[in-house]
NUDREN-200812 format. One record per residue (C-alpha): residue number from 1; x, y, z. Coordinates in steps of 0.05 Angstrom, whole numbers. Layout:
- num,px,py,pz
- NUM,X,Y,Z
...
END
This chain:
- num,px,py,pz
- 1,-1309,179,-839
- 2,-1240,134,-849
- 3,-1194,190,-853
- 4,-1221,212,-780
- 5,-1222,150,-756
- 6,-1149,135,-784
- 7,-1118,205,-753
- 8,-1153,199,-683
- 9,-1123,134,-677
- 10,-1056,152,-698
- 11,-1058,217,-641
- 12,-1084,162,-596
- 13,-1017,125,-609
- 14,-974,179,-606
- 15,-1003,203,-538
- 16,-989,121,-511
- 17,-922,128,-538
- 18,-905,202,-504
- 19,-937,178,-437
- 20,-895,107,-444
- 21,-829,156,-460
- 22,-842,204,-397
- 23,-858,150,-347
- 24,-785,123,-371
- 25,-758,187,-363
- 26,-798,189,-291
- 27,-764,120,-260
- 28,-686,143,-298
- 29,-694,210,-258
- 30,-704,169,-200
- 31,-656,127,-205
- 32,-599,177,-213
- 33,-631,218,-151
- 34,-625,155,-109
- 35,-559,148,-128
- 36,-527,213,-124
- 37,-565,236,-60
- 38,-573,165,-13
- 39,-521,180,30
- 40,-545,249,44
- 41,-620,230,53
- 42,-589,174,86
- 43,-659,125,61
- 44,-679,115,-2
- 45,-754,96,18
- 46,-758,179,25
- 47,-760,183,-52
- 48,-801,118,-70
- 49,-868,162,-57
- 50,-852,211,-112
- 51,-862,159,-166
- 52,-937,130,-161
- 53,-950,214,-161
- 54,-921,223,-234
- 55,-949,160,-258
- 56,-1015,181,-240
- 57,-1009,257,-273
- 58,-973,218,-340
- 59,-1030,169,-339
- 60,-1080,231,-334
- 61,-1041,253,-399
- 62,-1006,308,-362
- 63,-942,303,-385
- 64,-907,366,-396
- 65,-937,387,-320
- 66,-888,322,-296
- 67,-822,349,-294
- 68,-842,414,-254
- 69,-877,366,-198
- 70,-817,325,-190
- 71,-769,377,-186
- 72,-812,409,-134
- 73,-814,340,-94
- 74,-739,340,-97
- 75,-739,412,-69
- 76,-786,401,-14
- 77,-751,329,9
- 78,-681,373,3
- 79,-710,431,33
- 80,-735,381,100
- 81,-667,345,111
- 82,-636,422,115
- 83,-689,441,167
- 84,-671,378,200
- 85,-592,390,203
- 86,-604,469,226
- 87,-650,441,282
- 88,-598,391,292
- 89,-544,440,295
- 90,-574,496,342
- 91,-589,440,398
- 92,-514,424,395
- 93,-506,492,403
- 94,-544,501,465
- 95,-527,439,501
- 96,-460,459,493
- 97,-474,525,528
- 98,-500,484,574
- 99,-448,453,596
- 100,-406,516,596
- 101,-452,542,643
- 102,-443,481,690
- 103,-359,481,681
- 104,-366,552,712
- 105,-403,539,766
- 106,-375,484,792
- 107,-312,533,768
- 108,-297,558,834
- 109,-261,626,795
- 110,-210,574,766
- 111,-201,584,693
- 112,-253,552,652
- 113,-189,538,605
- 114,-153,499,657
- 115,-205,441,673
- 116,-225,432,604
- 117,-157,418,585
- 118,-148,378,654
- 119,-216,335,622
- 120,-192,329,558
- 121,-119,304,586
- 122,-153,253,625
- 123,-206,228,565
- 124,-147,214,526
- 125,-115,182,574
- 126,-164,131,592
- 127,-170,126,504
- 128,-100,110,504
- 129,-97,57,554
- 130,-147,24,525
- 131,-111,22,463
- 132,-51,-4,485
- 133,-88,-59,524
- 134,-123,-73,451
- 135,-51,-70,421
- 136,-18,-120,467
- 137,-77,-168,463
- 138,-67,-167,391
- 139,14,-183,395
- 140,-6,-231,450
- 141,-38,-268,397
- 142,1,-278,346
- 143,66,-290,389
- 144,19,-348,419
- 145,-3,-378,346
- 146,72,-366,316
- 147,92,-415,381
- 148,37,-458,378
- 149,38,-469,310
- 150,-28,-448,283
- 151,-52,-449,217
- 152,-126,-419,239
- 153,-143,-344,233
- 154,-126,-304,295
- 155,-190,-254,287
- 156,-254,-273,245
- 157,-281,-226,198
- 158,-317,-173,247
- 159,-252,-181,307
- 160,-211,-163,259
- 161,-250,-99,235
- 162,-263,-81,294
- 163,-185,-77,319
- 164,-168,-48,255
- 165,-217,8,263
- 166,-199,13,344
- 167,-111,2,332
- 168,-122,53,269
- 169,-150,111,316
- 170,-100,106,360
- 171,-51,134,314
- 172,-65,204,318
- 173,-74,204,397
- 174,-7,255,404
- 175,-23,324,418
- 176,40,368,441
- 177,100,344,423
- 178,171,347,469
- 179,229,330,432
- 180,283,322,488
- 181,341,272,497
- 182,351,227,558
- 183,392,272,594
- 184,361,341,565
- 185,384,359,501
- 186,354,376,446
- 187,360,392,370
- 188,381,467,341
- 189,330,500,296
- 190,373,488,236
- 191,359,414,251
- 192,289,413,264
- 193,286,455,193
- 194,320,393,160
- 195,279,342,184
- 196,216,383,170
- 197,247,397,103
- 198,256,315,99
- 199,189,291,120
- 200,141,348,77
- 201,88,306,51
- 202,74,357,-7
- 203,147,348,-42
- 204,174,304,-87
- 205,159,240,-61
- 206,213,204,-109
- 207,279,242,-85
- 208,334,198,-53
- 209,352,235,8
- 210,392,174,36
- 211,441,124,6
- 212,488,75,23
- 213,530,13,-36
- 214,465,-25,-40
- 215,409,31,-22
- 216,360,81,-25
- 217,319,117,7
- 218,260,163,-18
- 219,210,206,21
- 220,161,171,8
- 221,196,124,42
- 222,229,170,96
- 223,160,191,114
- 224,153,130,177
- 225,193,170,228
- 226,141,229,238
- 227,103,220,298
- 228,50,170,304
- 229,69,123,258
- 230,102,57,237
- 231,170,39,222
- 232,179,13,157
- 233,228,-46,135
- 234,273,3,93
- 235,292,54,147
- 236,305,-3,204
- 237,348,-45,159
- 238,382,22,126
- 239,405,39,194
- 240,431,-30,220
- 241,476,-24,160
- 242,500,48,185
- 243,520,-2,246
- 244,557,-60,213
- 245,593,-5,175
- 246,617,26,238
- 247,637,-43,265
- 248,673,-55,203
- 249,713,16,192
- 250,759,5,261
- 251,792,-62,242
- 252,767,-139,268
- 253,685,-136,275
- 254,661,-149,345
- 255,585,-145,330
- 256,536,-153,274
- 257,463,-129,259
- 258,424,-175,225
- 259,369,-147,181
- 260,300,-148,187
- 261,299,-213,134
- 262,339,-263,182
- 263,286,-279,234
- 264,224,-283,182
- 265,265,-335,141
- 266,289,-374,203
- 267,211,-384,225
- 268,184,-377,159
- 269,194,-461,146
- 270,125,-478,112
- 271,102,-551,136
- 272,51,-600,91
- 273,-4,-567,144
- 274,17,-492,127
- 275,37,-473,199
- 276,111,-439,218
- 277,169,-463,254
- 278,245,-457,252
- 279,283,-491,195
- 280,364,-478,209
- 281,370,-487,129
- 282,336,-426,99
- 283,380,-385,136
- 284,442,-440,135
- 285,487,-395,76
- 286,477,-327,109
- 287,536,-320,148
- 288,582,-357,91
- 289,561,-292,44
- 290,575,-245,91
- 291,642,-282,112
- 292,618,-284,191
- 293,640,-330,244
- 294,597,-313,298
- 295,644,-345,349
- 296,696,-294,345
- 297,634,-242,357
- 298,620,-200,416
- 299,548,-198,403
- 300,487,-218,350
- 301,438,-169,336
- 302,365,-198,306
- 303,314,-148,298
- 304,254,-193,307
- 305,176,-175,278
- 306,111,-207,305
- 307,72,-200,256
- 308,53,-133,279
- 309,101,-109,329
- 310,177,-106,326
- 311,230,-127,381
- 312,305,-145,391
- 313,338,-193,404
- 314,415,-201,424
- 315,459,-264,430
- 316,523,-247,469
- 317,573,-295,466
- 318,618,-256,520
- 319,567,-245,577
- 320,534,-320,556
- 321,460,-282,552
- 322,400,-284,498
- 323,366,-226,514
- 324,304,-203,492
- 325,281,-130,486
- 326,211,-115,481
- 327,171,-44,496
- 328,113,-92,502
- 329,145,-132,557
- 330,103,-193,526
- 331,152,-264,541
- 332,162,-296,470
- 333,199,-358,492
- 334,194,-386,423
- 335,239,-327,393
- 336,298,-345,439
- 337,293,-419,434
- 338,295,-409,363
- 339,359,-368,370
- 340,388,-419,418
- 341,385,-479,372
- 342,402,-428,307
- 343,467,-419,356
- 344,486,-490,366
- 345,466,-509,296
- 346,512,-467,269
- 347,558,-498,301
- 348,552,-565,275
- 349,541,-543,202
- 350,609,-493,213
- 351,651,-529,265
- 352,623,-594,274
- 353,611,-596,350
- 354,561,-588,388
- 355,553,-523,426
- 356,532,-521,501
- 357,478,-472,525
- 358,481,-502,601
- 359,497,-439,634
- 360,467,-388,580
- 361,418,-347,610
- 362,369,-336,571
- 363,300,-297,566
- 364,259,-227,561
- 365,295,-166,596
- 366,243,-144,652
- 367,276,-71,658
- 368,279,-54,584
- 369,236,7,581
- 370,167,7,554
- 371,125,36,501
- 372,57,78,518
- 373,32,76,449
- 374,19,27,390
- 375,65,53,348
- 376,134,71,366
- 377,156,-7,375
- 378,195,6,318
- 379,233,67,347
- 380,252,19,404
- 381,277,-39,361
- 382,325,14,335
- 383,350,43,399
- 384,357,-33,432
- 385,384,-47,374
- 386,443,13,368
- 387,455,-1,442
- 388,473,-79,447
- 389,517,-54,381
- 390,546,6,406
- 391,555,-35,479
- 392,519,35,503
- 393,471,43,569
- 394,396,39,551
- 395,377,107,589
- 396,310,127,555
- 397,237,116,557
- 398,177,129,518
- 399,182,212,530
- 400,243,211,493
- 401,219,175,426
- 402,204,242,386
- 403,281,265,398
- 404,301,192,366
- 405,264,193,313
- 406,287,264,283
- 407,355,250,312
- 408,349,180,265
- 409,328,230,212
- 410,385,270,214
- 411,425,206,213
- 412,409,186,140
- 413,421,247,125
- 414,489,259,145
- 415,513,191,118
- 416,476,207,51
- 417,517,265,56
- 418,588,219,75
END
């Protein structure tokens, strides 16, 4: 009898242990299913009722049937999810057919594709204007903060998140692109093929496509010249170096184009409170290093970067002007005042005399062309700088930016060959 009781207790202990193991296994399966299929189901709570069923089976001593029950529950819920998706797809098809029938009824004999394209163009235009106004608001806040030396964040976390999402959505809002210059000029098939090869994302990104005495441009850096992307400072500075080389080759230099770091350093002084303001000492030695006497030049071109926006300023000693070119047409008196102060400080430091600006004209150029999106400001800044450096007339507008993007790629590639 003692042996029978001992054997019976051992069997009951084994069954209890088996039930504990199966319960733990069921919970592990539930956790794995939640982590793997939570996004597909949309709500983890849909799986929770399965656990009592599994544990009830285990408590009744039926561990062998539990895995089958578990799998059947999961399959059942997966089937329900697929049925809902299929129903939603059928409803969408019915709604689309209803809309097409409505368009056909109102078409009055016109081709349906023309009506649909008109509606798409109208919505894209409205959407682009909303993005442009949002981008303009961001630039105004940035410039206002710089002018008032504000040290607090421009946006809270919620505003910054919604703004970033809206702006990132606007980068791909361009449709069919016409590549044509201001005078109707077009690129040849061979030139377009060279541009496409240079901007191929699948090609070797570490290949050097342009090079001068101090800088190399890799394919990954040139990809910013694709339509709908912001220009980076590496490409812009390389172009500005090309402009300086062109003006130094013909004898006495008459124009100098600063790189994108000049204005950043000019306005990058950190006070005790952390705010930024004008400080001449940051750039005091820059002209000496470049062996420049700005008062012997005709013009000094200064690229300006205000957080998310590229502009260009020109100090013209011949016309006695400080012009500010902005494709968004936003006033920036902090920039023009800083450059005017820089000219006076440069005169006092290098020549020991005060430079009078009483008869100078300082302000924004109202006749500058405007951009119609939130990503072409860098190209406009480069074109403004090129026109100021060469003395060419500004005869382009936003329709010609795709042409100048590709033209800039060809100039960089040809400069590498030279």
